Each structure stands twice: as C-alpha cells, then as structure tokens.
C-alpha positions in Angstrom: 0.0 0.0 0.0 1.4 3.4 -1.0 -0.2 5.6 1.6 -0.3 4.2 5.1 -2.4 5.3 8.1 0.7 6.9 9.6 1.1 9.0 6.5 -2.4 10.4 6.9 -1.5 11.9 10.3 1.0 14.2 8.6 -0.6 14.6 5.1 -0.5 18.1 3.8 -0.1 19.8 0.4 3.7 19.1 0.4 3.1 15.4 1.2 0.6 15.1 -1.7 3.0 16.8 -4.1 5.9 14.5 -3.1 3.6 11.5 -3.6 2.5 12.6 -7.0 6.1 13.1 -8.0 6.6 9.4 -7.7 4.5 8.9 -10.8 2.6 5.9 -9.4 -0.1 4.7 -11.8 -3.4 3.2 -10.9 -3.0 -0.5 -9.9 -4.2 -3.0 -7.3 -3.6 -0.5 -4.4 -4.5 2.9 -5.7 -7.2 4.7 -7.7 -7.3 8.4 -8.7 -10.5 10.4 -9.2 -10.4 13.9 -10.7 -13.7 15.0 -9.1 -16.7 14.0 -7.0 -20.0 15.9 -6.7 -21.5 17.0 -3.5 -24.9 15.5 -4.3 -24.4 12.1 -5.9 -27.0 10.3 -7.9 -28.0 6.7 -7.0 -25.7 5.3 -9.7 -22.7 7.5 -8.6 -23.2 6.6 -5.0 -23.1 2.9 -5.9 -20.0 3.5 -8.0 -18.3 5.1 -5.0 -19.3 2.2 -2.7 -18.0 -0.3 -5.3 -14.6 1.4 -5.4 -14.1 1.3 -1.6 -15.6 -2.1 -0.9 -13.6 -3.7 -3.8 -10.3 -2.5 -2.2 -11.5 -3.9 1.2 -12.3 -7.3 -0.4 -8.8 -7.4 -2.0 -5.7 -6.2 -0.2 -6.7 -2.7 0.9 -5.7 0.5 -0.9 -6.4 4.2 -1.3 -8.9 6.2 -3.4 -7.7 9.8 -3.9 -10.3 12.4 -5.0 -9.3 15.7 -6.6 -6.2 14.6 -8.5 -5.3 13.4 -12.0 -3.5 10.1 -12.6 0.3 10.8 -13.1 1.5 11.0 -16.7 4.5 12.4 -18.5 2.5 15.3 -20.0 1.7 17.0 -16.7 3.9 18.4 -14.0 3.2 17.0 -10.5 1.8 20.4 -9.4 -0.7 20.3 -12.2 -2.0 16.9 -11.0 -3.4 18.4 -7.8 -6.8 19.7 -8.9 -8.8 19.8 -5.6 -12.5 19.7 -4.8 -14.7 22.5 -3.8 -16.4 22.1 -0.3 -14.2 19.0 0.2 -14.6 18.9 4.0 -18.4 18.6 3.6 -18.1 15.9 1.0 -15.6 14.0 3.1 -18.0 13.9 6.0 -20.8 12.7 3.8 -18.5 10.0 2.5 -17.9 8.8 6.0 -21.6 8.6 6.7 -22.3 6.7 3.4 -19.5 4.2 3.9 -20.6 3.6 7.5 -24.2 2.9 6.6 -24.0 1.2 3.2 -21.2 -1.4 3.5 -21.6 -4.5 5.7 -19.8 -5.3 7.8 -18.1 -2.0 8.4 -14.5 -1.8 7.2 -12.2 -1.8 10.3 -9.8 1.2 10.3 -11.4 2.9 7.3 -10.4 6.6 7.2 -11.5 9.6 5.1 -9.1 12.5 5.3 -9.4 15.9 3.6 -6.1 17.7 2.8 -6.1 21.4 1.9 -4.0 22.4 -1.2 -2.7 25.8 -2.3 -5.6 26.7 -4.6 -8.0 26.7 -1.6 -9.6 23.4 -2.5 -9.2 20.0 -0.9 -7.9 16.6 -1.9 -9.8 13.7 -0.2 -7.9 10.5 0.6 -10.1 7.4 1.4 -7.8 4.9 3.2 -8.9 1.3 3.2 -6.7 -1.0 5.3 -6.4 -4.7 4.6 -9.5 -6.2 6.2 -10.0 -9.2 8.6 -13.8 -8.9 8.2 -14.2 -9.5 4.5 -16.2 -10.0 2.4 -17.8 -6.6 2.6 -21.2 -6.2 1.0 -22.5 -3.0 -0.7 -26.1 -2.4 0.6 -27.6 0.7 -0.9 -31.4 0.6 -1.3 -32.1 -2.5 -3.3 -28.5 -2.9 -4.6 -26.7 -5.7 -2.7 -23.5 -6.9 -4.3 -19.9 -8.0 -3.4 -17.1 -6.4 -5.4 -13.3 -7.0 -5.6 -10.5 -5.1 -7.2 -8.2 -6.9 -9.7 -5.3 -4.7 -10.7 -7.1 -1.6 -12.1 -10.5 -3.3 -12.6 -13.4 -3.9 -10.3 -15.6 -6.9 -10.8 -18.4 -8.6 -9.0 -17.2 -11.5 -6.8 -18.3 -15.0 -7.8 -20.1 -17.3 -5.4 -16.9 -19.4 -4.9 -14.9 -16.2 -4.0 -17.5 -15.1 -1.5 -17.6 -18.6 0.0 -13.8 -18.7 0.3 -13.6 -15.4 2.0 -16.4 -16.3 4.4 -14.6 -19.6 5.3 -11.3 -17.9 5.6 -12.7 -15.3 8.0 -14.5 -18.1 10.0 -11.2 -20.1 10.4 -8.8 -17.2 10.7 -8.9 -17.0 14.5 -8.3 -20.8 14.8 -5.4 -20.7 12.3 -3.7 -17.8 14.2 -4.2 -19.6 17.5 -2.8 -22.8 16.1 0.2 -21.0 14.7 1.0 -19.2 18.0 0.7 -22.4 19.9 3.0 -24.3 17.5 5.7 -21.5 17.8 5.3 -21.6 21.6 5.8 -25.3 21.7 8.9 -24.9 19.6 10.2 -22.3 22.0 9.5 -24.3 25.2 11.1 -27.5 23.7 14.6 -26.0 23.3 14.9 -23.6 26.2 15.3 -24.0 29.9 11.7 -23.6 31.2 12.8 -23.5 34.8 14.2 -20.0 34.6 12.0 -16.8 34.6 11.4 -15.4 31.2 9.3 -13.2 29.0 8.1 -14.6 25.7 6.7 -12.1 23.1 4.9 -13.0 19.9 3.3 -10.9 17.2 1.6 -12.5 14.2 -0.3 -11.0 11.2 -3.9 -12.1 11.2 -4.1 -12.0 7.4 -1.4 -13.1 4.8 1.4 -10.7 4.0 2.0 -10.3 0.2 4.8 -10.1 -0.7 6.6 -12.0 2.0 9.3 -10.2 3.9 12.9 -10.3 2.8 14.2 -11.0 6.2 17.7 -11.8 5.1 18.3 -8.2 3.9 20.9 -6.0 5.7 18.3 -3.8 7.4 16.3 -6.6 9.0 19.5 -8.4 10.2 20.8 -5.0 11.5 17.8 -4.7 13.7 18.4 -8.1 15.2 22.1 -7.4 15.6 21.5 -3.9 17.1 23.7 -2.1 14.5 20.9 0.0 13.1 20.1 3.5 14.2 16.4 2.9 13.4 15.9 1.6 16.9 15.9 4.4 19.5 15.7 2.3 22.6 18.7 1.0 24.6 18.4 -2.5 23.2 20.3 -4.2 26.0 18.2 -7.1 25.1 19.4 -7.3 21.5 23.0 -6.5 22.2 25.5 -9.1 21.0 22.9 -11.1 19.1 24.2 -12.6 15.9 21.6 -13.2 13.3 21.5 -16.5 11.3 19.0 -17.9 8.8 16.5 -20.6 9.8 13.8 -22.4 7.9 11.2 -19.7 8.5 13.4 -16.6 8.3 16.1 -15.3 10.5 16.9 -15.4 14.3 19.4 -14.3 16.8 20.4 -15.8 20.2 22.7 -14.8 23.0 24.0 -17.4 25.4 24.4 -16.8 29.1 26.3 -19.4 31.1 25.7 -21.9 28.3 22.0 -21.3 28.0 19.9 -19.1 25.6 19.8 -15.7 27.4 18.1 -13.6 24.7 16.3 -14.7 21.6 14.8 -12.9 18.7 13.1 -14.2 15.5 11.6 -12.7 12.4 9.9 -14.8 9.8 9.1 -14.2 6.1 5.4 -14.3 6.9 5.7 -11.3 9.2 5.8 -13.3 12.5 8.0 -11.7 15.2 9.0 -13.2 18.5 11.5 -12.6 21.3 12.4 -13.8 24.7 14.5 -12.6 27.6 15.5 -14.5 30.7 16.2 -13.7 34.3 18.7 -15.7 36.3 16.9 -18.7 38.0 17.7 -17.3 41.4 16.5 -13.8 40.5 12.8 -13.8 41.1 12.3 -10.1 40.8 10.7 -8.1 38.0 12.1 -4.6 37.7 11.9 -1.5 35.5 14.3 -3.2 33.1 11.6 -5.8 32.3 9.1 -3.0 31.7 11.6 -1.5 29.2 11.8 -4.9 27.4 8.1 -4.7 26.7 8.5 -1.3 25.2 11.5 -2.4 23.1 9.7 -5.4 21.6 6.7 -3.4 20.4 9.0 -0.6 19.2 10.9 -3.1 17.1 7.6 -4.5 15.7 6.8 -0.9 14.6 10.2 -0.7 13.0 10.0 -4.0 11.1 6.5 -3.3 9.8 7.6 0.1 8.6 10.8 -1.4 7.0 8.8 -4.0 5.1 5.8 -1.7 4.4 3.3 -4.3 5.6 0.6 -2.5 7.4 -1.7 -5.3 8.2 -3.6 -6.3 11.4 -1.6 -8.2 14.0 -2.3 -10.3 17.1 0.2 -9.8 20.0 0.7 -12.3 22.8 2.9 -12.0 25.9 3.7 -14.7 28.5 6.0 -14.7 31.6 7.0 -18.2 32.6 8.2 -19.5 35.9 6.5 -16.7 37.6 5.6 -18.5 40.8 7.1 -16.6 43.8 8.2 -13.6 41.6 8.0 -10.2 43.2 7.9 -6.8 41.5 10.5 -4.4 42.8 9.1 -0.9 42.7 9.5 2.5 44.2 12.4 4.9 43.8 16.2 4.5 44.1 17.1 4.1 47.7 13.5 3.2 48.6 12.8 0.0 46.8 9.7 -2.1 47.8 8.8 -5.6 46.9 5.3 -6.7 46.0 3.6 -9.8 47.3 4.9 -12.9 45.4 3.0 -14.0 42.3 1.0 -17.2 43.0 0.9 -18.9 39.6 3.4 -20.4 37.2 2.6 -18.3 34.2 1.5 -14.7 33.8 -0.9 -14.8 30.8 -1.4 -11.3 29.5 -4.6 -10.6 27.5 -4.1 -11.1 23.7 -4.0 -7.7 21.9 -5.3 -6.9 18.5 -3.3 -4.3 16.5 -5.4 -2.8 13.7 -3.8 -1.8 10.4 -2.1 1.5 10.9 -2.2 1.3 14.7 0.9 2.1 16.8 2.2 -1.0 18.6 3.2 1.2 21.5 -0.5 1.5 22.4 -0.4 -2.3 23.0 2.9 -1.9 24.9 1.1 0.5 27.3 -1.7 -1.9 27.9 0.6 -4.8 28.6 2.6 -2.8 31.1 -0.5 -1.9 33.0 -1.5 -5.6 33.1 2.0 -6.4 34.4 1.6 -3.9 37.2 -1.9 -5.1 38.0 -0.7 -8.7 38.2 1.3 -7.8 41.3 -1.4 -5.6 42.8 0.2 -2.4 41.7 -0.9 0.6 39.8 1.1 2.5 37.2 1.7 5.3 39.7 3.4 2.9 42.1 6.3 2.2 39.7 6.7 5.4 37.7 9.7 6.5 39.8 11.6 3.2 39.8 
C-alpha cells in the first residue's frame, strides 16, 4: 500500500506533491478520481461504494479524489486539482460508507487535505480487512465487489464462500500457529528460569513476504541499526542467522539461551528474555523490554511496508514466587509474590495503521496489576 495510516497523520499539500512526483499509476492498491460531486445520484453513490468495498475485499488501498493520474505530459503540481467544499463531501463519504457497507471496514479513514488553490484533496484509506467479504447495501443494490489490478468486478459465489470460510477459520489458524511456535520455544529452552516470551503474528497473509535476510532486518536483530531508538540491551551481542522460516538471533548466558529474537518471512515476530533462575524479581528493566519489543515491531512493519492487522501475545514463565521491585532509588519495595506459574497477558489486536506502542502501554498496565500495583506505584523506579 502506497499511503499508510501513519502518512495520513502528517498529510498536507507538500506530502501530496511528493507523492504525485513518484508517478505511481493506478493499480491494485490505488485509484485516482479527478472530481466527485456534493450530491451524488444513486448510480454515482453505488460506484463510490463499489470502489471502496472492492479494495477492502482485496488487499486494501487508497482512493484519492481531486487529482489526475500521473502522466508524462503533466507536472506534479498540475495533477493536484482539488475539490470545492471538500470537507463537507468527506463527512458525507464517512456517513455513506458507515451505513452502506456491511460489515463496516475496520480502520477505514476519510481525510481531507487542503491544497494551495484553496480546494481540498480527499484520501479514502482502506486497510487490509480481517472482516471481508464486505457487501454493498444501498437501497435494493446488494453486491460484493473485488479489485483486480485496475479493474473492479463482482465477486463470484466461490470467491464469496472462500472469504467467508477464511474469516471463520482465521482465529483458529492464528491460535494454532502461535501455539506451535510456543511449543517450539518451550522445547529447546530451559523452562525453569523466569522469562518473557513475546509474539506478534499477522492475522491476514502478507503479500509479498518479507525479505528477512536483507541487511536492514539483520541489522535490527544485531543492534547495529540507528532505526531503533531504545537502549536495546536485550538485542545487544545477538548474531543473526538464517533458519527455515526466516532469521533469528540468540545470545548465550552461562551456556543457556539468554536472549532470543526471531523474524519470519510471513511477518511473524517473536522474542524472549531470561532472568537468572535465582533472580525472582521483575524490575523497571523488564518494563523496558516490553517497550523495546513493540517498538521493534513498529520498525519492522515500517521497514517492510506491511501495514496489516496483528495479534500480539505475551507470557511470563516460571512466575511462581516472583516479586515486583518498585519505588524509587534508595526506597525499593517488593510486591507480594505472584502465585501462579505463568502470567498470561490478554491477547492484543493491533489494527492496520495502529501504533504497537498502544499495545505496549496496555501490557505494562497488566503487568503492574498482576502484582497488585498501579502504574503510579512504579513510575519513579
């Protein structure tokens, strides 16, 4: 997808001009519309709904209103036409899309961007959907559409059936995949030492698959990239190496796996960090690990330009008897010991375009609450 949700937050006339300079022609992910009227006829409204639902039933995309398709005969500045009363039209678009497509498209956004001539360009951002197929329901018109390259066609019964079955089994497939990776992990590590285990898996297929053996991805694992702004104690000294699914890094401590990180071609990301067996304390350092993992997830998704929904799962093993050290330097307090073997954090859904750090914040709060603490109890530690 050429325009991501994060781009919409900073989109202005300069952003649009830079985008048009790339000369991207209409394809599977983008459609250009020179104009759209304020009061659409029935046929025009159906055409608009077709355009948007077709992207949602494919791989997501963007419809940009108020621009011409790039071509060699026009300068990029001449491609930005704009629409009169664009803000009003954008609000009407949102109402129409919300009431005439079933189910609603998760993460759909309509953004109006002012340009220099006083008019507005409207960007309709359609993320890859986990809820497809989406049905256009306007008056008596009820149809499923899908985008194929630059064309929109009605979906056949077999395609509708496949998407329905895929959606119905998606949750089970993701759950099975996570459990298989968790079993792999627990089979080759020492399960009698306290450890965090982080997983993030896309809930729909990534196309194309990630090139995880490129220098940038391996640099993230080996901590030689400036893209990561955290301290990355956790990733220090990890040496990446290929495996069957992608690439991984491990760091041994006293002959055992001390840190572990894995990135797969299908977009799966996992990591682990261990405490010494005798060290039954969780500290602020562990809280930073949570932030680091989800920061790295953001970095990898940005690097590979794969803005799809994800499910994130976090576990803390060998937690029985663990205490949370909190307070401030010189005034450290220990919580009551945890009374179960595993801390099972709630699974978290990251929608397309969402910042993983929002999930990080929720996981941290759950960690504090697991030890009977509130966030304010540990802020100074």
